Every structure is written in C-alpha cells, then in structure tokens.
C-alpha positions in Angstrom: 16.4 -1.6 -42.8 13.4 -2.6 -44.9 12.9 -3.6 -48.6 9.6 -1.9 -49.4 7.3 -1.4 -52.5 4.6 1.2 -53.1 2.2 2.0 -55.9 3.5 4.7 -58.1 2.4 6.3 -61.3 -0.2 4.3 -63.2 -0.2 1.8 -60.3 3.2 0.5 -61.1 5.2 -1.0 -58.1 8.1 1.1 -57.2 10.9 -0.3 -54.9 12.6 1.6 -52.2 14.8 1.3 -49.0 13.2 2.4 -45.6 15.8 2.8 -43.0 15.1 4.1 -39.5 17.1 4.1 -36.2 16.5 1.0 -34.1 13.8 1.5 -31.3 13.4 5.1 -32.4 9.8 6.0 -33.2 8.2 9.3 -34.2 11.4 10.5 -35.9 11.2 12.9 -38.9 11.2 11.2 -42.2 13.5 12.2 -45.1 12.5 11.0 -48.6 15.5 10.8 -51.0 15.6 10.8 -54.7 18.4 9.6 -57.0 20.2 11.4 -59.9 19.8 10.5 -63.7 20.8 6.9 -64.6 21.1 5.8 -61.0 19.0 3.6 -58.8 18.4 3.2 -55.0 21.8 1.3 -54.7 22.4 -0.5 -51.6 21.4 0.4 -48.0 24.9 1.1 -47.1 25.0 4.1 -49.4 22.4 5.8 -47.3 23.5 5.6 -43.6 24.3 9.2 -42.6 20.7 10.3 -41.8 19.5 7.2 -40.1 22.7 7.4 -37.9 21.6 10.9 -37.1 18.2 9.9 -36.0 16.1 10.3 -39.1 14.1 7.7 -40.8 14.9 7.6 -44.5 13.0 6.4 -47.6 15.2 6.1 -50.7 13.0 5.8 -53.9 14.3 3.8 -56.8 13.9 5.6 -60.1 11.9 3.5 -62.5 13.6 2.3 -65.6 17.1 3.6 -64.5 19.8 2.2 -62.2 22.0 0.9 -65.0 24.8 3.3 -64.8 26.5 4.6 -61.6 24.4 2.8 -58.9 22.1 -0.1 -59.1 18.3 -0.1 -59.4 15.5 -2.6 -59.1 12.3 -1.0 -60.7 11.2 -1.3 -64.4 9.4 1.4 -66.1 5.8 -0.1 -66.1 4.3 -3.4 -65.2 5.6 -5.1 -68.4 9.2 -4.3 -67.5 11.6 -6.7 -66.1 14.1 -4.5 -64.1 16.5 -1.7 -64.1 17.9 -0.2 -67.5 20.9 1.8 -68.7 18.5 4.0 -70.5 18.0 7.5 -71.9 14.5 8.6 -70.9 14.3 12.4 -71.7 12.2 11.7 -74.8 10.3 8.7 -73.7 6.5 9.5 -74.3 7.2 13.1 -74.9 4.4 13.6 -77.3 1.8 14.0 -74.5 2.1 15.0 -70.9 0.0 11.9 -70.0 2.5 9.4 -71.5 5.7 11.3 -70.7 8.3 9.4 -68.6 8.8 12.4 -66.1 5.0 12.6 -65.5 5.3 9.0 -64.2 8.4 9.7 -62.2 7.0 12.9 -60.6 4.0 10.9 -59.6 6.2 8.3 -58.1 7.9 11.0 -56.1 4.6 12.4 -54.7 3.5 8.9 -53.9 6.8 8.2 -52.3 6.1 11.0 -49.8 2.7 9.4 -49.0 4.4 5.9 -48.5 6.9 7.6 -46.2 4.1 8.9 -44.2 2.3 5.6 -44.0 5.5 3.7 -42.9 6.3 6.1 -40.2 2.8 6.2 -38.9 2.7 2.4 -38.7 6.1 2.6 -36.8 4.5 5.0 -34.3 1.2 3.2 -34.1 -0.8 6.3 -35.2 -0.9 9.5 -33.2 0.9 12.7 -34.5 1.7 12.6 -38.2 5.3 12.4 -38.9 7.3 15.5 -40.2 8.7 15.1 -43.7 11.7 16.4 -45.6 12.8 15.7 -49.3 16.3 15.6 -50.7 18.2 14.8 -53.9 20.8 16.0 -56.4 20.5 16.7 -60.2 17.4 14.6 -61.2 16.9 13.8 -57.5 16.9 17.6 -57.0 14.2 18.1 -59.4 12.1 15.3 -57.8 12.6 16.9 -54.4 11.4 20.2 -55.7 8.4 18.6 -57.5 7.5 16.7 -54.4 7.7 19.8 -52.3 5.5 21.6 -54.9 2.9 19.0 -55.3 2.7 18.1 -51.5 3.1 21.5 -49.9 0.7 20.3 -47.2 3.2 17.9 -45.7 6.7 18.5 -46.9 8.4 20.9 -44.4 12.0 20.9 -45.7 13.3 20.6 -49.3 17.1 20.1 -50.3 17.7 20.3 -53.9 21.4 20.1 -55.2 22.3 21.3 -58.7 18.6 20.5 -59.8 17.8 19.2 -63.2 14.5 20.0 -65.1 14.5 23.6 -64.4 13.7 26.1 -67.1 13.8 23.2 -69.4 13.1 25.0 -72.7 16.1 27.2 -72.2 18.2 24.5 -70.7 17.8 22.2 -74.0 19.3 25.1 -76.0 22.0 25.9 -73.6 23.5 22.8 -71.9 26.4 21.2 -74.0 26.2 17.9 -72.1 23.6 15.0 -71.5 21.0 14.5 -70.5 19.4 17.8 -71.8 21.0 17.1 -75.2 18.8 14.1 -75.7 15.9 16.5 -76.5 17.3 18.8 -79.2 19.1 15.7 -80.8 15.6 14.0 -81.1 13.8 17.1 -82.2 16.3 17.9 -84.8 15.0 14.9 -86.8 11.5 14.9 -85.6 10.6 18.4 -86.6 6.9 17.8 -86.5 7.0 17.0 -82.8 8.8 20.2 -81.7 5.5 21.9 -80.5 4.0 19.0 -78.6 7.2 18.1 -77.1 7.9 21.6 -75.8 4.2 21.8 -74.4 4.8 18.5 -72.7 8.1 19.7 -71.0 6.1 22.6 -69.4 4.2 20.1 -67.3 7.4 18.9 -65.6 9.3 22.2 -65.3 10.5 22.8 -61.7 10.8 26.5 -62.5 7.1 26.5 -62.9 6.3 24.2 -60.1 8.6 26.1 -57.7 6.1 28.8 -56.9 4.0 26.2 -55.1 6.6 25.2 -52.6 5.9 26.2 -49.0 8.9 24.2 -47.4 12.0 25.7 -46.1 14.3 25.2 -49.1 18.0 24.9 -49.4 19.4 24.7 -53.0 22.9 24.6 -54.5 24.3 25.6 -57.9 27.8 25.1 -59.3 28.7 28.1 -61.6 30.9 25.8 -63.8 28.0 23.2 -64.3 27.7 22.1 -68.0 24.9 19.6 -67.2 22.4 21.8 -65.4 23.5 25.4 -66.2 23.3 27.6 -63.0 21.0 30.1 -64.7 18.3 27.3 -65.0 18.8 26.5 -61.3 18.2 30.2 -60.3 15.1 30.2 -62.5 13.6 27.7 -60.1 15.1 29.4 -57.0 13.8 32.8 -57.9 10.1 31.5 -58.1 10.2 30.1 -54.6 8.3 32.5 -52.2 8.8 30.3 -49.0 11.9 30.4 -46.8 14.8 29.7 -49.0 18.6 29.7 -49.3 21.0 28.8 -52.1 24.7 27.9 -51.8 26.6 29.0 -54.8 30.0 27.3 -55.6 32.0 29.4 -58.2 34.4 26.5 -59.1 32.1 23.5 -59.0 30.6 21.8 -61.8 27.7 19.3 -61.7 28.3 18.4 -58.0 28.6 20.0 -54.6 31.5 20.2 -52.3 31.5 17.5 -49.5 31.6 20.2 -46.9 28.1 21.4 -48.1 26.7 18.3 -46.3 27.3 20.0 -43.0 25.3 22.9 -44.1 22.4 20.7 -45.2 22.6 18.8 -41.9 22.4 22.0 -39.8 19.5 23.3 -41.9 17.6 20.0 -41.4 18.3 19.9 -37.6 17.2 23.5 -37.2 13.8 22.8 -38.9 13.3 19.1 -38.1 15.0 18.2 -35.0 15.1 14.5 -34.0 14.6 15.0 -30.3 
C-alpha cells in the first residue's frame, strides 16, 4: 500500500491510495472514485480488489471527506485539508472556475497517474489495462473518466451515478445535493443562465456518448437523490457495450449482491492472469 500524490486540475496536489497485490506485476489497474462528501478513507476500506489480484488507485475528492469517510485533499493550493462542504455551486458562474471542472480533471489525471504507477511497477513494457469504478458522485467521475480517456479505459462501473441530465435533475430530485442548485438560483436569479450553461460542461448524459469502455451501471427505482430517469439518460447515450442493473426496491444504493455481478463483469473483460 502506498500513500501517493499526483497533479490534478490547475496543478493542485491530489492525494490517493495505491494498493497492489504483493509481488504481482502487470495486473490490471482499477481507479476508484468516491461519493459526495466522502474522501479516500483508510486503505482497509478498499481491500477486495487487491485481494483478487487487481491494483487499485483510490482518488481522494478535493475539498470533501468531512462527512461519511475521511479525506486529505484541500480544494486548491491555498487549502489546508478536507472539508464538510457543499460544492454544487462553488464557482458555478463559469465552466473554467466550476468545482466539478476541477474534479473531472482530477479524475482524468488519476487515470494517468494509475498508468504511470503500474508502468513503474512493471518496469515498462506492455501498458497496463485500466478500469474505473464508483458510486453516486464516484459513478459520475467514472463515467467522465471513461468518456474523456476512451483511449485507455476499458471497463467502467458506475453505480447510481450523480451529475446525469443535471438540468432536469435539479428540478426533480427532492434531496441533496441536487437541491443545492435550485436553492442558490432561487435567490441569485441573474445567475440562472450562466449557471445552467456551466452545468452542461459536466453533464455525464452529454459526455456518455464518448465512452468506448464496456460499461456496467446500476439504478435504484426508489432513488430520491439521483432519480433513475437521470441515470437512464446517461445510459441511453452510451453506444459501447453496456449493461444496467435495475433494482425496483432500492434507493440511492445498490444491493450488496450486485458486487458479485461487478466482479464477474470485471474478470471477464480484464482477467488478472
């Protein structure tokens, strides 16, 4: 297990865990992204994939990690550490300044960091094979990374993904974090047009058509955080090999049993041996 840093959006240093099986080189690498409010946590939270022979890079989410699992990365060079923050409207006036522009850039550069780390382990030679995974916000980052690095990401797992069909989601979802946006725009009415324009740049339903990876998604039909229709908006845009698991009685989660389907999907497309 390695505590690593890489340069993310705007050159900010992003923390991550890098775990790989001992004395195993050339294994496929999975890049894991974390849900809203959480951080990279502790290495013991991420042991399943390394135990099965995969290397794993767990990206910390800048300026988060103050709620349900710990973080270590500030949002920007001037920050001092993780926050219990609401970030949906941070910098929303322009795409260049928007929080999720930085986070999406971090996700893409995390894939590059995983490639470099795995290549260093192997001593050069055949480039490592890459998968991305995450749930909720992590699912959005997995979709974004697969869309923006289609040349290297071969498998994408996105559970109940956030940031899909955003302009509809902010009028539909009754629960945070989508509700942060209409609450903000209700008072800042002169910012409605620029804010909605910014959100188009990070909408995974628009990015999804760029994905070439074999993709497995999930949706809970009782999800009041990421409404299932918004998840399907992204799924329907994917033209690559794809599957979606639909859980009629699940909310913003997926059954533990779904892990078995994900592992089988991963093993079939990125075997470790």
